[in-house]
C-alpha positions, 0 to 999 in steps of 0.5 A, a space after each residue: 438466102 439468095 446466093 447471088 448476094 453473098 458478099 466476098 472480101 478476099 485478099 492476099 497480103 504482102 505484109 503482116 495484118 492485124 486480124 482482130 482489127 480487120 475481123 472487128 471492122 468486117 463483123 460490124 457490117 455483118 447482119 447474120 446471126 452466126 460467124 465462124 472464124 479461123 485464124 492461122 498463125 505461122 508455127 514456130 517449129 517445123 514438123 521435124 521439130 526444128 525451130 523456124 526463123 521464117 517461111 517464104 510463102 509463094 503464089 502464082 499471081 492472078 491464077 491464085 486470086 482467081 482460084 480463091 475467088 472460084 473456091 470462095 464462091 463455090 462454098 458460099 453457094 453450097 452452104 448458102 452463106 451471107 459473106 466471106 472474109 479471107 486474108 492470106 499472107 504471101 512473101 516472108 512470114 515470121 513465126 507468130 504472125 497471122 497467115 490466114 484469116 477466114 471468116 464466114 457469116 451465115 444465117 445458122 451456125 452450122 452453115 457458117 462453121 461447114 463453110 468455114 472448115 471446107 473453104 479452109 480445106 480447099 484453100 489448104 489443099 488446092 490453092 497455088 501456094 508454095 511454102 519454104 521453111 527457113 530454119 533458125 540454123 539457116 537451112 531451107 526446105 520446100 514443104 511437101 504436101 499439107 500439115 496434118 489436120 
């Protein structure tokens, strides 16, 4: 597999997206033997057990997209995958809404799975996103660190 031909389809979304529709359309254009998928939805409870009403997801425009591109390019090359699909929400996200969709197409399952997991962890730990949880009681709290693996 020539990594210079890896197709990257990356975007930040201000509004809710239909993950399964998006994935189905993308998947039809892939000839790869393996596709690994991660779909993350906004949880309804904080790590402290409080009911969440919403989350505000802020990012550094321009820098965030460039960093996502660099991470996807690097991980794609490291695992010799054919294609990557990434959608990540920004703005107000409600419980149950899709927060991140990541799909990786590769010639073999191992490469697809490893790339998907490593790219997801890189995004969670390195991308310039800031999360503010808004509880049902009306309090707000910036999320420090990352959620447990």
